[in-house]
C-alpha positions in Angstrom: -82.9 -40.4 -96.5 -82.4 -44.1 -97.0 -82.1 -46.6 -94.1 -78.4 -46.9 -94.7 -77.9 -43.1 -94.9 -79.8 -42.7 -91.6 -77.6 -45.4 -90.0 -74.5 -43.7 -91.2 -75.5 -40.3 -89.9 -76.7 -41.8 -86.6 -73.4 -43.7 -86.1 -71.2 -40.7 -86.9 -73.3 -38.4 -84.8 -72.4 -40.4 -81.7 -68.7 -40.1 -82.4 -66.3 -37.4 -81.4 -63.5 -38.3 -83.9 -63.0 -39.1 -87.5 -64.1 -42.6 -88.5 -62.5 -44.4 -91.4 -64.6 -45.8 -94.3 -63.6 -49.4 -93.6 -64.6 -49.1 -89.9 -68.0 -47.7 -90.9 -68.4 -50.5 -93.5 -67.6 -53.2 -90.9 -69.9 -51.7 -88.3 -72.8 -51.3 -90.7 -72.3 -54.6 -92.6 -71.7 -53.1 -96.1 -68.7 -52.5 -98.4 -66.5 -49.5 -98.3 -67.6 -48.6 -101.8 -71.2 -48.5 -100.6 -70.2 -46.1 -97.8 -68.5 -43.8 -100.3 -71.6 -43.7 -102.6 -74.1 -43.2 -99.7 -72.1 -40.4 -98.1 -71.9 -38.7 -101.5 -75.7 -38.8 -101.8 -76.1 -37.6 -98.2 -74.0 -34.5 -99.0 -75.8 -33.7 -102.3 -77.7 -30.7 -100.9 -75.6 -29.8 -97.9 -72.3 -31.2 -96.6 -73.5 -32.9 -93.4 -70.5 -35.3 -93.3 -67.0 -33.9 -93.8 -64.1 -36.0 -94.9 -60.3 -35.7 -94.4 -57.7 -37.8 -96.2 -56.1 -40.4 -93.9 -58.6 -39.7 -91.1 -62.1 -40.6 -92.5 -65.5 -39.0 -91.9 -66.9 -36.7 -89.2 -70.3 -35.0 -88.8 -70.0 -31.3 -89.7 -71.5 -29.4 -86.7 -72.2 -26.3 -88.6 -74.4 -28.1 -91.2 -75.9 -30.8 -89.1 -79.4 -30.0 -87.6 -78.7 -29.5 -83.9 -82.4 -29.8 -83.1 -82.5 -33.5 -83.9 -82.4 -36.0 -81.0 -79.3 -37.7 -82.5 -77.3 -34.5 -82.5 -78.4 -33.6 -79.0 -77.1 -37.0 -77.8 -73.9 -36.5 -79.8 -73.2 -33.1 -78.3 -73.8 -34.3 -74.8 -71.5 -37.2 -75.4 -68.8 -34.8 -76.7 -69.1 -32.7 -73.5 -68.7 -35.9 -71.4 -65.7 -37.0 -73.5 -64.0 -33.6 -73.0 -64.7 -33.7 -69.3 -63.3 -37.3 -69.1 -60.2 -36.3 -70.9 -59.6 -33.3 -68.6 -60.3 -35.3 -65.4 -58.0 -38.2 -66.3 -55.2 -35.6 -66.9 -55.5 -33.9 -63.5 -53.6 -32.4 -61.7 -51.8 -31.6 -65.0 -53.0 -28.3 -66.6 -54.0 -28.7 -70.3 -53.8 -26.1 -73.0 -57.2 -24.9 -74.0 -56.4 -24.9 -77.8 -54.9 -28.4 -77.6 -58.2 -29.8 -76.2 -60.1 -28.0 -79.0 -57.8 -29.5 -81.6 -58.1 -33.0 -80.1 -61.9 -32.9 -80.5 -61.9 -31.1 -83.8 -63.9 -28.1 -82.6 -63.5 -24.3 -82.9 -62.3 -22.1 -80.0 -65.8 -20.7 -79.6 -67.3 -24.2 -79.5 -64.7 -25.2 -76.9 -65.6 -22.2 -74.8 -69.3 -23.4 -74.9 -68.2 -27.0 -74.0 -66.3 -25.6 -71.0 -69.4 -23.9 -69.7 -71.4 -27.1 -70.0 -68.6 -29.1 -68.3 -68.5 -26.6 -65.4 -72.2 -27.2 -64.9 -71.7 -31.0 -64.7 -68.6 -31.0 -62.4 -70.1 -28.4 -60.0 -72.4 -31.2 -58.8 -69.3 -33.1 -57.7 -67.8 -30.1 -55.8 -65.2 -29.7 -58.6 -64.2 -26.3 -60.0 -63.0 -25.7 -63.5 -60.4 -23.0 -64.0 -59.3 -21.4 -67.3 -56.2 -19.1 -66.9 -53.5 -18.0 -69.3 -54.8 -20.4 -72.0 -54.7 -23.5 -69.7 -57.5 -25.6 -68.1 -57.4 -27.4 -64.8 -59.8 -28.8 -62.3 -59.6 -28.4 -58.5 -61.2 -30.8 -56.0 -60.5 -34.0 -54.0 -59.3 -37.2 -55.7 -62.5 -38.9 -54.4 -64.7 -36.4 -56.2 -62.7 -36.6 -59.4 -63.2 -40.4 -59.4 -66.9 -40.1 -58.7 -67.3 -37.7 -61.5 -65.3 -40.0 -63.9 -67.5 -42.9 -62.9 -70.7 -40.9 -63.6 -69.4 -39.6 -67.0 -68.1 -42.9 -68.3 -71.2 -44.9 -67.5 -73.6 -42.2 -68.6 -71.8 -41.7 -71.9 -71.5 -45.4 -72.7 -74.0 -47.8 -74.2 -74.3 -50.4 -71.5 -77.1 -52.5 -73.1 -74.5 -55.0 -74.2 -72.8 -55.3 -70.8 -69.1 -56.2 -71.0 -69.3 -56.5 -74.8 -69.3 -52.7 -75.0 -66.6 -52.1 -72.4 -64.1 -51.0 -75.0 -66.6 -48.3 -76.1 -67.5 -47.1 -72.6 -63.9 -47.0 -71.3 -61.6 -45.1 -73.7 -58.2 -46.6 -74.7 -58.6 -49.7 -72.6 -56.2 -52.4 -73.6 -57.5 -55.9 -74.2 -55.3 -57.3 -71.4 -56.5 -54.7 -69.0 -60.1 -55.5 -69.8 -59.6 -59.2 -69.3 -57.7 -58.6 -66.1 -60.4 -56.4 -64.6 -63.1 -58.9 -65.5 -61.1 -61.6 -63.8 -60.9 -59.5 -60.7 -64.7 -59.0 -60.6 -65.0 -62.8 -60.9 -62.5 -63.2 -58.0 -64.5 -60.7 -55.9 -67.6 -62.9 -56.3 -65.7 -66.1 -55.5 -64.0 -64.7 -52.4 -67.3 -63.3 -51.0 -69.3 -66.3 -52.2 -71.9 -64.0 -53.8 -73.2 -63.0 -57.2 -73.1 -59.3 -58.1 -76.4 -57.9 -59.3 -76.3 -55.8 -62.5 -75.6 -53.0 -63.1 -73.3 -53.0 -60.0 -70.9 -55.2 -62.0 -70.3 -52.4 -64.4 -69.8 -49.9 -61.6 -67.2 -52.2 -60.0 -65.4 -52.4 -63.4 -65.5 -48.6 -63.7 -64.2 -48.2 -60.1 -61.2 -50.5 -60.7 -60.5 -49.1 -64.2 -60.5 -45.5 -62.9 -58.3 -46.4 -60.0 -55.8 -48.1 -62.3 -55.7 -45.1 -64.7 -55.4 -42.5 -62.0 -52.6 -44.4 -60.1 -50.7 -45.0 -63.3 -50.8 -41.4 -64.5 -51.1 -39.3 -61.3 -48.1 -38.0 -59.4 -47.9 -39.1 -55.7 -50.2 -36.8 -53.8 -49.8 -35.8 -50.2 -53.6 -35.6 -49.8 -55.3 -38.9 -48.9 -59.0 -39.6 -49.0 -60.6 -39.7 -45.6 -62.3 -43.0 -44.8 -64.5 -44.1 -42.0 -62.8 -46.7 -39.7 -66.0 -48.8 -40.0 -64.7 -49.8 -43.4 -62.7 -52.5 -41.7 -65.5 -53.9 -39.6 -66.2 -56.6 -42.1 -63.1 -58.7 -42.4 -64.3 -60.6 -45.6 -64.7 -57.3 -47.5 -61.4 -56.0 -46.3 -59.5 -59.2 -47.1 -61.1 -59.4 -50.5 -60.2 -55.8 -51.2 -56.6 -56.4 -50.1 -56.2 -59.3 -52.5 -57.7 -57.2 -55.4 -55.4 -54.2 -54.7 -52.3 -56.5 -54.5 -53.3 -58.0 -57.9 -53.7 -54.6 -59.5 -50.4 -53.5 -58.0 -48.7 -56.4 -59.7 -50.6 -55.9 -62.9 -49.5 -52.2 -63.3 -46.1 -52.8 -61.8 -46.1 -50.2 -59.1 -47.0 -50.0 -55.4 -50.5 -48.8 -54.4 -51.2 -46.9 -51.2 -53.1 -48.9 -48.5 -55.8 -46.3 -48.5 -57.0 -47.8 -51.7 -57.8 -51.0 -49.8 -60.1 -49.1 -47.5 -61.7 -47.2 -50.4 -62.4 -50.5 -52.2 -63.7 -52.1 -49.0 -66.3 -49.3 -48.6 -67.2 -49.6 -52.2 -67.8 -53.3 -52.0 -69.9 -52.9 -48.9 -72.1 -50.4 -50.8 -73.1 -52.9 -53.6 -76.1 -55.3 -53.9 -75.3 -59.0 -54.0 -77.1 -62.4 -54.1 -75.7 -64.5 -51.3 -75.0 -68.0 -52.7 -75.4 -69.7 -49.3 -78.7 -68.2 -48.0 -82.0 -69.9 -48.3 -84.4 -67.5 -50.0 -87.6 -68.6 -48.1 -85.7 -68.5 -44.8 -84.6 -64.9 -45.6 -88.2 -63.8 -46.3 -89.5 -65.3 -43.1 -86.7 -63.7 -41.0 -86.5 -60.3 -42.6 -86.8 -58.6 -39.2 -83.8 -60.4 -37.8 -81.6 -60.0 -40.9 -81.7 -56.2 -41.3 -81.3 -53.4 -38.8 -84.2 -51.1 -37.7 -83.2 -48.2 -39.9 -83.3 -50.3 -43.0 -86.5 -52.1 -41.9 -88.3 -48.9 -41.1 -87.4 -47.4 -44.5 -88.6 -50.4 -46.4 -91.8 -50.7 -44.4 -92.6 -47.1 -45.0 -92.4 -47.7 -48.8 -94.5 -50.9 -48.6 -97.2 -49.4 -46.4 -97.5 -46.1 -48.3 -97.3 -47.2 -51.9 -100.9 -47.5 -53.3 -100.9 -50.8 -55.2 -103.8 -51.3 -57.6 -103.7 -55.0 -56.9 -102.6 -57.4 -54.2 -98.9 -58.0 -54.1 -96.6 -60.2 -52.0 -95.6 -57.6 -49.5 -93.4 -59.9 -47.5 -91.3 -60.7 -50.6 -91.3 -57.0 -51.6 -90.1 -56.0 -48.1 -87.2 -58.5 -48.3 -86.2 -57.2 -51.8 -86.3 -53.5 -50.6 -84.3 -54.3 -47.5 -81.7 -56.0 -49.6 -81.3 -52.9 -51.7 -81.7 -50.2 -49.0 -79.0 -51.6 -46.7 -76.1 -51.1 -49.3 -77.7 -47.9 -50.4 -77.6 -46.4 -46.9 -74.0 -47.6 -46.7 -73.3 -45.6 -49.9 -74.9 -42.5 -48.5 -73.0 -42.8 -45.2 -69.7 -43.3 -47.0 -70.4 -40.5 -49.5 -70.2 -43.0 -52.4 -72.4 -43.4 -55.4 -73.2 -46.0 -58.0 -74.5 -44.8 -61.4 -77.8 -46.3 -62.7 -77.2 -46.4 -66.5 -80.9 -47.2 -67.0 -82.4 -44.3 -65.1 -83.9 -42.5 -68.2 -85.4 -45.8 -69.5 -86.9 -46.6 -66.1 -88.4 -43.1 -65.7 -89.9 -43.3 -69.2 -91.2 -46.9 -69.1 -92.4 -46.9 -65.5 -93.3 -43.2 -65.2 -96.2 -43.6 -62.8 -94.4 -46.1 -60.5 -91.3 -43.9 -60.5 -93.2 -40.7 -59.6 -95.3 -42.3 -56.9 -92.3 -43.9 -55.3 -90.3 -40.7 -55.5 -93.0 -38.8 -53.6 -93.0 -41.4 -50.8 -89.2 -41.6 -50.5 -88.7 -37.8 -50.7 -91.2 -37.2 -47.9 -89.7 -39.9 -45.7 -86.0 -39.0 -46.2 -86.5 -35.2 -46.0 -88.6 -35.5 -42.8 -86.4 -38.0 -41.1 -82.9 -37.2 -42.4 -83.2 -33.9 -44.2 -81.8 -35.8 -47.2 -83.0 -36.2 -50.8 -82.3 -39.6 -52.4 -80.9 -39.4 -56.0 -83.0 -40.4 -59.0 -80.5 -43.1 -59.8 -81.3 -44.8 -56.5 -85.1 -44.3 -56.8 -84.9 -45.8 -60.3 -83.3 -48.9 -58.8 -86.0 -49.2 -56.2 -88.7 -48.6 -58.8 -87.8 -52.0 -60.4 -88.6 -53.8 -57.2 -92.1 -52.2 -57.2 -92.6 -53.2 -60.8 -91.4 -56.7 -60.1 -93.9 -57.1 -57.2 -96.7 -56.0 -59.4 -95.8 -58.3 -62.3 -95.2 -61.2 -60.0 -98.7 -60.8 -58.6 -100.0 -62.3 -61.8 -98.1 -65.5 -61.2 -100.4 -66.5 -58.4 -103.3 -66.6 -60.9 -103.6 -69.9 -62.8 -105.2 -69.4 -66.2 -106.7 -72.1 -68.4 -107.0 -71.2 -72.1 -109.7 -72.8 -74.1 -111.2 -72.9 -77.6 -113.4 -75.3 -79.6 -110.4 -77.4 -80.8 -107.7 -76.6 -78.3 -105.1 -76.2 -81.1 -104.8 -73.2 -83.3 -106.9 -70.4 -81.7 -106.1 -71.3 -78.1 -102.4 -71.5 -78.8 -102.5 -68.1 -80.4 -104.4 -66.7 -77.4 -101.8 -68.2 -75.1 -99.0 -66.5 -77.0 -100.7 -63.2 -76.9 -101.5 -63.4 -73.2 -97.9 -64.2 -72.4 -96.7 -61.3 -74.5 -99.0 -58.9 -72.7 -98.5 -60.5 -69.2 -95.1 -62.3 -69.3 -95.4 -63.7 -65.8 -98.8 -65.2 -66.3 -99.2 -68.9 -65.2 -101.0 -70.6 -68.1 -101.7 -74.1 -66.7 -103.0 -75.7 -69.9 -104.4 -75.1 -73.4 -107.5 -77.3 -74.1 -110.6 -77.9 -76.2 -114.1 -77.1 -74.8 -114.9 -80.8 -75.3 -112.0 -81.9 -73.0 -113.0 -79.3 -70.4 -116.6 -80.5 -70.2 -115.4 -84.1 -70.0 -112.9 -83.5 -67.2 -114.3 -80.3 -65.6 -113.4 -81.2 -62.0 -109.8 -82.0 -62.9 -109.2 -78.7 -64.8 -111.1 -76.6 -62.3 -108.7 -77.7 -59.5 -105.8 -76.2 -61.4 -107.3 -72.9 -62.6 -108.4 -69.6 -61.1 -109.6 -68.2 -64.4 -110.6 -69.6 -67.8 -110.0 -67.6 -71.0 -112.2 -69.0 -73.7 -113.4 -68.3 -77.2 -116.5 -70.5 -76.6 -119.3 -70.3 -74.1 -119.7 -73.2 -71.7 -123.3 -74.5 -71.5 -122.8 -76.0 -68.0 -122.3 -73.6 -65.1 -118.6 -73.4 -64.1 -117.4 -72.5 -60.6 -114.4 -70.9 -62.2 -114.8 -67.4 -63.7 -114.7 -67.4 -67.5 -113.7 -64.5 -69.7 -115.1 -64.9 -73.2 -112.7 -63.4 -75.8 -112.5 -63.1 -79.5 -110.3 -65.6 -81.4 -107.7 -62.8 -82.1 -107.7 -61.5 -78.5 -107.9 -57.8 -79.0 -107.0 -54.9 -76.7 -110.5 -54.9 -75.1 -110.2 -58.6 -74.4 -106.8 -58.1 -72.7 -108.2 -55.3 -70.5 -111.0 -57.6 -69.4 -108.6 -60.4 -68.6 -106.4 -58.1 -66.6 -109.4 -56.7 -64.7 -110.3 -60.3 -63.6 -106.7 -60.9 -62.6 -106.6 -57.7 -60.6 -109.7 -58.7 -58.7 
């Protein structure tokens, strides 16, 4: 299969509806005629892609290999799309066959989707019922919104941030997207903070779901139960009141005051960078800034994580406290944020994630009889990784070759690619070093050189090949670790 053919199949396998040829052409940067010709070749042996006049192209589930990773992802996305459609429609009952028709699947395939949907929604204490040809979901409004937030963010490609909002959130109008982004900006201005990603996307999702549910849902007598502590912080409450008033004006209908409390709790549960606080002062006064519960939790992680090298534990403690405080607020308020990068983090930093999970599971199960979600542990893993990577910054490295030009510059580039946070103080020739040894030694902890130095140097020297191979990199890292 050609590169274009693979791209066409991959693109269509991620969609639940027919895609017109001109849309495919625009997305893949080719002409519509090229799309027609390529799909014809793809279908030569077996019709993988079916077409329908006026609608476009759609992957044929019966002929497409369900064992491929692309199709597994597509089928999961379809389950999520069906669940999102059903949840946004609640409490209205939907005809089973209408849902099957909407997603172009057979009755048996729809039955299978329903079973998978039940498995997902059970985790949110939601029950799916099928009776007399109709589907409905029973559970609290709070749980429905939590499930929607999870499904929308998990289904979407969040790598492009707000550029992919239209793909993550179905049927969102341009003016609604721009309005919600303006409200997120307003939240940050009112609180004088900067929202840390991916919490920004979670706030967008929270506000979007609220708007959609209020606009389409009949007035319910049931109200979510909120802790009165939600109003303890006047700044969060006042900001929430302003945002809810703005949304009310935007959609043209009144909004229950309970939504202010709900948003207040949600804002309290997020991670921010405070624009007024001095970073160094925060680190030095971490014990005064956070309560004992947060501090004990963070100290347990720092003390029990087995680092292979020396890290700045005071900085790590501060970072962990900054995350754990809103995390514990989320747990106390029965709220959740979705980590869209959890799978990537688990794969990329498998060892760090598993080691951290073992420490956190033991601590929270022993102390609170509570297990922290993998989404949260993945967030915390990034602080561990950050501490490890930043530990290289304290090592000042001097790169040296015979000329100080070509080879040394190449070695510098390779070093920074392998160890991004490395502090390369200079790139010099061996002649310059021997002439000004005292000056260069004052600004270096390690010398990486392609040439041996005849004079004895008080600074450790790692001799490497001009191309800096993998063995050379391991030796450099070993010196840095020591």
